[in-house]
Every structure is written in structure tokens, then in C-alpha cells.
N, C-alpha and C positions, 0 to 999 in steps of 0.2 A: 504493499499500499504506500509506503514511503516513497519508493522509486516512481510509482505512478503519479503521486502528487507533485513530485519534483519535476517530472516530465510535463505535467499539465502547466506548471508554472512556466516552463520554457515555451510552451505553445502560446500561452497568453502574452508573455513578454515579447515573443516574436511578432505577434499581431500589433501590440501596442507600439513597438518600435517602428514598424512599417507605417502605421497611421500617423505617429508622431513626426516621422520623417517627411511624409507628404505634406503635413500641415505646416511644418517649418519652412517649406519652400514657398508658401503662400503668405504666411504672417511671420513676424520676427520670433526667433527661436526663444527669446526671453519671455514672450508672452505664452507661448506653448508650454515651457517648463514650469512657470509660476502658476498658471491657472490649472495646469495638470496636478501639481502637488495639492492645490486646494480641492480639486475633485478627489484625489486620493485620500485626503484628510476626512472628507465627508463619508466616503465609503468605509474606511478603516474605523471610524467611530461608530458608525452603524453596525458593522460586523462585530465589533468588540462588545457592544451592548447586547447583541443577540446571542453570542456564544458565551457560556458560563466560564467564569475564572475562579479556580479554587483558592489562589493566593497570589496577589500581585505585589511583588517586592519592589522596592526603589531600584535595586540593581537591575531588575528586569526592564524597567522603564529607561534606565540609563543606557543599557545595552541597545534598546530600541532606538533611542535617540541618537546614538552614535551611528547606527545603521542608517537612520534618516539623513544624517549629515553626508554620509557616503553616497546614498542614492540621489540626494539633491544635486550634488556636484557631478555625479555620473550623468544624469539626465541633462544638466546645463551644457556639459561639453558634447554629449552625444547628439543632442538636437542641433547644436551649432555645427557640428561636423556634418550632420545629415542635411542641413540647409545648404551645403555647398560641395558635398562629396557624393560619391556613388553609394547607394544603400548597401549593395553587395559587397563593399569593402569596409565602410565605416563601422557597421554593427559588428561584424566578426573580429575586427582589430580591438574593439572595446572589450571583447571577451578573452582574448588571448592572455594578456597579462593578469586579468582579474581571476581566471580560473586557476592559473599557475600559482599566484600568490595565496589564494584561498586554499588550495589543496595542500600547498607546503606548510602553511601555518596550521591546518587541521591535523596534519600527520606529526610535524615536529613540536608544535606548542600544545595542542589540545589532546594529543595521544590517540587519535583515530588510528585503527588498524584494519584497513580494507583487506578483503580476501583476495586470492590470486587473480580471479577474473576481473575483480574491480580494479586491482592495480593495473592489469593489462588494458582495461577500459580507459583509465586515467592516463596511461602512457600514450594511448592512441588519440585521446582527445586533444591535448595541447598541440601536437604537430598538425592535426586535422583542422583545427581552428586557424592555425598559422597558414596553412595551405589555402584555406577559404579566404583569408585576408590577402592572398596574393603571394605568399611565401617570400616577402621582401622584395619582390621584383617590381618596385615602383608602384606603390598603392595609390598615390595621387592625392587629391584634395580631400581634406578631412581626416586624414590618417592621424596627425598629431593629436586632434581632438579626440579620436578614438582611443588613443593610448592614454590620454589624461582621464578619460571616462572610466578606463579599466581599473584604475586605483580606487575610484569611488565604487565600482562594482565589488571588488574584493572586500572593502570595508563593510558594504552593505550586507553581503552574505555571511561574513564571519561574525560580525557583531549581533545580527539578529539570530543566528544559530546558538548564541549563548543564552538567550532568554529561556527561563524555566517554562516547562510545559504547563504548570499550574497557572501561569500569567494570562492564559488565553491569547486574545489577539491585541491586548492592550499595548505590547511593545511596538506592533505595527503602527498603531495610532500615535504613540509617542514619537515614532520616527517621521510620521507626516508632519507633526507639529515642527519637529526639528528642521525638516526639509524646507518647509515654508519660511522659517525664520532665517535659514542659511541663505535662501534665495531672494529674501525681501530687499536687501540693498540693491541687487541687480535689477529687480522689478522697479524699484523707485527711480534708478537711474534711466530706465526705459519706460517710464510711466505713460509717456505719449503713445508707445506701442501697445499698451494694454487696453486702449479704447478701440474694441473691435466689434464687428457686427455680431449680433446674438448668435447666429449659426456657428461662427468660428469659436465663440466662447464655449458654447455647449460642446463642440467636438474636443477642445482642449480639456474640458472638465472630465468628459467621458474617457478620454485617453488616460488621464491621471487616475481615474477610478480603476481602469483596467490594470494599470501598473500596480496599484495597491492590491488588487485581487491576486496578481501574480505573487506578490510578496507574502500574502496570506497563504497561498498554496505552498509556497517554498517553506514558510515556518512550520506548517503542519508536517510537510515532508521531512524537514530536518529533525523534527521531534521524533520521527519513527525510522530514521535511517541515519547511518554514519555521516557526520557533516561533510567530510571530504567527498563521499559519493553524492550526497544531495546537491552539493555546490556544482559538481561537474555536470550532473543531469540537468540542473537548472540553467547551466551556462551553454547548453546546446541551443538556446534560443536564436543565435544567429542564422542557423540553417533556413528558418522560415522567412525572414526578410530577404535573404539572398534569393530563394526561389521565387518569392513574390516579385522582387525587383527584376528578375530575369523574364518572368512570364507577363507582367503587367507594365513594367517601365522599359522593357526591351533592353536591359543592361547586358552587357557581354560578359561571359564567363570564360575564364582561362582553363587550360588542362589542370593546372595545379589547384584551382578552385573546385573543379569537378572532383579531383581526388580527395580534397578535403571534405567535401559533402559526403562522399562514400565513407570516409574514415569516421565522421561524426555519427553516421548511421551505425557502423559497427560498434563504436563505443557505447552507443545507447544500449544495444543488446548485451554487451559484456557487463555493463554496470548494473543493468536489471537483473542479469543472472548471478552477479557477484554479491 
């Protein structure tokens, strides 16, 4: 069940990143990011109220807040990169360093002990994501933003995974509050960009709500699965924006990227079995 929840998180995040990338090409990325976090805050609070929590400790909320700092910065740089770079490149790049740092910390610091098949899946995932990003062969515009976003991705997953199971979904809600506060200065600086047509506002709010749903699924998966495995499975989200970018936006895929997508599929099977 933990693996399925983590994979569901990857699917949701993949759809959200694709939608956020498209919207960031029509309105300023600061508006997409800030309004998105507001939408995520609304969904997270509603979900936290509906899901019982046995014991919410201050440490759980602090871990959630740290996760929100990471996700807020990740979405800021990711949306900026998507506003000017190819979706089939920027999104995978954001996951390469993120998954590597997350797994490394999970094993070396948190004491995770994945099985043999899971280790093989982890070993396959990082180069697979690297190949999807272009394998260093001139990734193009937005690559630097993708790399900056990856550090936020690692903080997001690692910190949220430390929240106790008894805290329910309140760490996710605390994270959305922290993300809004972190992004507030950037939103104030681009205040004029936030005056949008109602349709665009609703789209940004829904995208943010989808991102919060992805985090909820990840948290539930991490509570039922080794953190290293949950992180890797959730980090397979780049495959979906790549596929949608190729099919709907007619972006080109290289042989290396095709190899990376195959590797991501193989890693999914190995991690699920492991």
C-alpha cells in the first residue's frame, strides 16, 4: 500500500507540474507559485480537519514547516524554469539531485535499510532521471532553475517523512503555511502580476491544491514504506510531464531521454517488489 500511495503521489505531481508549466507560460510564474500555495493551504487544512490525528506534537509541525519551506522554493524555481524551458527537460532535472540527496540522507542519516530489489531500483532511478534530463548533453534553458528546485524537493520529502504518523495531515497544513510565508516577499515584489483574470486565479489555486494532494499521498506512503523507497517512487513524477510534453506540446525526445524513461519504468517495478 505504501508503494501504491507513493506512486499515486508521483502521478498527481506529474499532472500538477505539467499544468503549472503551461500556466506559467501565460501568466507570471510568481503568481502561479503564490496562488498555488494558497490553494494548497486550503486543501491541506480541509484534509487535516477530516482525517483524525491521534497526537500532534510541535516537532511534527516544525518538520512539516521545514518541508513547506523546501516545497515553496522548489515550486518557485520550477515554475520559473518551466516558463522559459522545455517541460521534458526542466521537470526531470529538478528530480535528479532531489532524489539522490533524499535517498542518501535516508540511508546514511535516518538508517533506512532497503532490500536488494529496492537497492537495484534506487540505483536505476538516478541515472534514469539523468538520462531523461538529457544526460548532460546540453539541457538548455531552465536547467539551472531545475537544479535549484531539486534542493527544495529533497528538503520537502525528507522533512515531511519525519513527521509522526499520529499527527495526521497537520504537518502538510503547517508546510503550506510556511510555503506561503516564504513566497510572500516575492509575491509582494510582483504584486501587480497577481491581478489576474478569475479564470487564471482558479487554475492556479487548483494546481496548488493538486500539489498539496500529492504531498498528502506521499506522507501517507512514507508512513507505510521505507523513506528512501517512498522518496524514489514519488520522484518518478517527471516521466508524466515528459510524455505529455512530447504528445501535446510536440517537444522532441532524444535517445538518451527515451532510455531514461524505460529506466524509470523498470525502477518502478523493482521498488514496488522490493
